N, C-alpha and C positions, 0 to 999 in steps of 0.2 A: 462369621469369620471369613476373611479373604486372604489367601496366600500367607497364612500364619499370623495375620494381624487381626485382633479383635476390633470390631467396628461399632462405634456409638454414633448414631446420626443425631446430632444435637439440635437440629432444626429441620423438621419435616412437616407434612400436612396430609390431609386426606380430602377426598371429595365427599361432602356431607350428604347424608341421606335426606330425601325430601321431607321426611316426617320428623326431623330432629326436634323442631320447636313444638310441633303438635303433640309429640310423645312426652317431652320432658318439661315443658312449661307448666306452671301451676294453672289450674282451670281459669282463674279470674283474669289471666293475662293472655290466654291462648288465642283469642280471636283478634288480638292486636298485631299479630305477626302472621304474614301470609306469603304465598309464592304467586308471582304474577309475571308470566313470560311476556317479553316484548315482541309484539307482532312482527314477523319477518326477520327476526334475529335469533341466532343460536348463542345463548348466554349460559354461563355457569351460575347456577344458584341465584336466580333473580328474586330477591326477597323484599317485601315491603314491611315497614313498621309504622303502625298508625296511619296507613295509607300512603306513606312516602317511600320511594325507592331508597334502599340503603347504598346502592351503587350510584356513582355520579353519572350524569347524562352523557358526559364525554365517553365513558366506557360503554354505557348502555346503547348508544347510538353510533359508536365509532367503528363498528365492524372489526374490533381488535381481535376477536376470537379467530377470524379468518386470516388476519394479517400475521398472526403468530402460530398458525397451524394448531389451534387448540379448540376446535369445534368438538362437539360430542363425538362425531365420527373419528376425529383425530385421537381423542382420548381412548376410545374403544380400541383403536388400532394399536395403541401403545400399551395399554394396561389390561385389555381383555374385556369382553362383554360381561362376564360374571362379576368382576370387581366393580365395574361401572354401574351395572343394573342393580346391584345389591347395596349400593351406598358405602363401599369400602368397609365392609364388615370386619371386625377385629381379626377373626381367624383367617380371612382372605388376605388382609394386609400383612399379617405375620408370614404367610406363605410368600408374598411378594418380597418381603425383606430377605428371605432366604436366597432368593434369586440374585439379589444385589450383594449379598454377603454381609448385611447389617444384622447385628445381634440384638440391638435395642434402639428405639428411637423416641424422641420427644416431639410431639406435634403441637403446632401453634394455630389457633383459630378461636372464634370465628373471624374471618377476614373483615367483614363489613357490618354484619347485622346489628350488633349491640353498640356500634360506635357512631351511628348516624348523628350528625350535628343536631343539637337541641333535643335529643332523646330524653324522655321522662326518666329521671334517675331511679324511680321505683321499678320501672319496667327494665331498665338496664341491669339493675341488681338481680331481678328475677331471671333474666336471660343468662347472667353469669352462673346462677345456681343451676339452671336447666342444662347449660353446657357442661358443667362439672358433673352432673348426674350422667350425662351421656359419656363423658370421659371416664367415669368409673366403669361403665359397661364396656367401653372400648378396651380398657386395660385388662379387664377380666376375660373378655372373649378372645383377646390376642395372646393369652397366656403370660401377661405381664410384659410383653415385648413392645407394646405401643402405649406410651405414657402421655397423657394430655396435660399441657401446661394450663393452669387455671387463669382465665381472663379476669382482670380486676376492673370493676365498674367505677371509673374515676369520677363520674358525675357527682357523687355524694360520698365524701370520705368516710362518714359514719357507716353507711351501707357497705362501702368497700371493705372496711375492716371486718364487719360482720360476715360478709361472704367469704373472705379469706379464712377466717376462723372456722366457719361452718364447713367449708370444703376440706379443710385440714382435718377437722374432728370427725366428720361423718362420711366423707367421700374418698378419702385416701389421697387427696391432692397434695403433692409435695414440691411443686414449683409453680410459679405464677408469672404473668406477663401483662403488659399493656402496650397499646400503640404509643409511639413517641410524639404524637401530634400535640399541637396547642389546643387544649380542651378548656372551654369556658375561660379563655384568655389566661390560662395557666400553663407554664412549662413544667416539666417533670422535676425541676429543681425547686419549685414553689414549696414553702414550708407547710402549705395546706396539706400536702401529701405525707408529712412526717409520720403521722400515725400508721400509715401503710408500711413505710420503710422500717419503722420501729418493730412492728409486728413480724414482718418478714425476717428481720434480723434475729428476733427472739425465737422464732420457729425454726431458724436455720434453713430457710427455704430460699433457693435462688430466685432472682427476679430477672426478667429480660424485656427488652423492647423489640418490637417487630412491626415494620411497616408493610402495608399491602396497597399497591396502587389501585385507585378507583373508588375510594370512599366518597360518599356524598357529604363532604365536609371540607374545611380548608386544610389542604396539605401542600407540601412543597411542589411547586410547578403547576398547580392546578389552574392558576389564573393566566399563565402565559403559554402553556403548551397544550396541543390538541391531538398529537399523534402518540402512539405507543412508544416509539423510539425515543422521543424527547422526554415525555413524562416519566417513563419507567427508568430512564437513565439517571434522572436526578432524585426521584422521590425517596428511594430506599436509603441511599447514602446520605443525602442531605438531612433527612429527618433523624437518622441515627446521630449525625454530627450535632444537630441542634440539641438532642436529648443529652448526649454526653457532655456538651458544653454547659448546659444549664445545671445538670446534676453536679458536675465538678465545681463550677464557679460559685454556685449557691450553697455549697457546703454539705451536700447530701452525704458524701463519703467521710467528711470530717465529723459530722454528727453521728453517723452510723458506720463505724469503722469495720464492722463485721458483715456488712451487707455485701452480697455478691450480685453483680449485675453484668449481663451479657447484652451486647448490641448485635442482633441477629440479622442475617440476610442483607447486609449492606456493603459487602466486600470488606477487605481488610487492609489493602495496601495503603489507604489514606491515613490509617490510624497514627503512625509515628509522626507524620507531617502535621496532622491536625493537633496532636498533643503539643508538639513543638510550638505551633502557632498560638495555642492557648497560653503556654508558658511564657512566650514572648510578651503577650499582652498583660499577663499577671505581673511580670517584672515591671512593666510600665505603669500600670494603674491598680494593681492588686492591693497595695497598701491602703488605698482610699476606698476601693470598691469591693474588695473581698478580704477584709482584715482578719477574718476568723480562720482562714486557711493556714495550715501549718506545713503543708507539703506542696510540691509542684503537681501540675496536672498529670505529668508522666508518672510520678510516684503514686498518685491515687490510682491510676489505671493499673499499674503493676501489682498493687495490693488488692484492689476490689473488682477489677473489670476483666471481661473476656470479649473476644471478637470471633467471628466465624469465617471460615474460608470455604469457598466452593471448590469443586474438584479440579477445575482447570485454571485457577487463579495463580499466575506465576509470581505475583507480588507478595505472596505469603512469605517468600524468602527474604524480602525486604523487612517485613515485620519482625521476623526472627533475627535478622541482622541487628536491628535497633532495639528490639524489645525482648528478645529471647523467645523460646518456644513453649513457655508454660501456660500462656493464656489465650491460646488459639484452639477452637473446636471445629469439628468437621460437620458439614451439612450437605445433604443430597438435594434438598428442596423438592423431594418426592411429594406429590406427583405433578408439580406445577410445570408450565410449558418449557421453562429453561432447564429443567432437570435432565440429567443425562442417564436416567434410569433406563435399563438395568446395568449401566456401565460406569456409574459415578465413582464407585470405590476403585474400580480398575483404573480410571483416568487419574485419580489422585495418587495411586501407588506408582504410576508411571510418570508422574510429574517431575520434571527437572532432576533426574537422578544424580547429576553432577553437583547440584546445589542444595538439594533437600535430602537430608540423610534419612535412613530407615529409622534411626532412633527418634528423630523429630516426627516422622510420620506416625510412629507408634504412639507418641504422646498426643498428637493431634487427633488421631483416630479413636483414642480410648481414654488415656489417663487424664487428659485435661477436662473432658466432659464429666468424668467421675468426680474430679475435684470441684468443678463448677456446681453440679447438682447435689452431690453429697447425700444421695438417697440413703435412708436407714437400712440397716442389715435386714436382709430378707425381702426387700422391696423389688429388686431386680430378679428376673427369672434365673434359675440355676445355671443355665447355659451362659448367661451374661455376667453372673456374679462371681464366677470362679476365678482362679488365678489367671493373670494375664499370660498369654502364650507369646513369649518374646521371639520374634523372627530370628532365624539363625544368623542373618547378617548383622543384627544388632549385637548378639552375643559375641560374634567374631570381632566386631569393631571395639567392643568393650574389653577385649583381651581374655 
């Protein structure tokens, strides 16, 4: 809690322990995933799968870590030697959350390892299970404050459904995610993925997309940009826009009206304009190209979708102006290089006080994430599951 506001970090991360895959992968797959540092470079988590780097050569050889002040030395300076050396253990991450004022967080990963282009679908599914085993341990050792979203192995829809069900039944996973990228020439609106969406809807589990720059696969900007500034500027927002467009236009939310989907870490200011652009094109060609749709893109978003705001994004007020404040969640991006930890919550609470009300901040910091994830009773720790502490300014404003 910070200044009377309960805080739900709806999109965060950790630095993964070096032994994640060796500890949690089944024996028959363990020797297929390794760690191989790049000589002369300081890189975060350089992993190989079947002998191939999971990160793109542009990031492996681009000295990006130095450009953005995110070398190992930088990370130790910001997050401490104990947290870094012990692989962001659950109890230590929980302590870090207290410094930030965060009551509970959902983390997204792995960034690269199981999304390598052309990865064996069997291995990808095994890595999803291994990650979810690790996620169960993380939740337990953090006292329930750190919740791992389960990655969905999109390479084989049958295996994907099996892993979602297994994680739900045996590992306590209650939210899931996938990268928004074009996988095996399929967008996320492809009917191939319908069994995934149907199961998530039936389980009442939230789904999210999340991009991470640097994957060894085809992602937005990879073919034309070679600097961090260029590639990172486009890849998150453009991939989220592609995913949102495909899912809306190809009827995912028409077929699965109870599916909840969040588009994470892509900024939020573009959302109203993007939805308007989709609506304009549906007015023009929708009768011929998307005849099954019964609502506008904006209406689907208001019913089914969420977006996230970073702590210093002034354009969140524009989203509220056009879309209302019900479907925006808060993210710290802990502990990535652009995170403002340990001051992210403080920055958001001080953001545009003349334009962004305390009532909207309270919803974005807590209520909306509770509505998105809808975790079952008893899933959140007691400190986070109790009644919302409404700031005095909100009470006063409400009369």
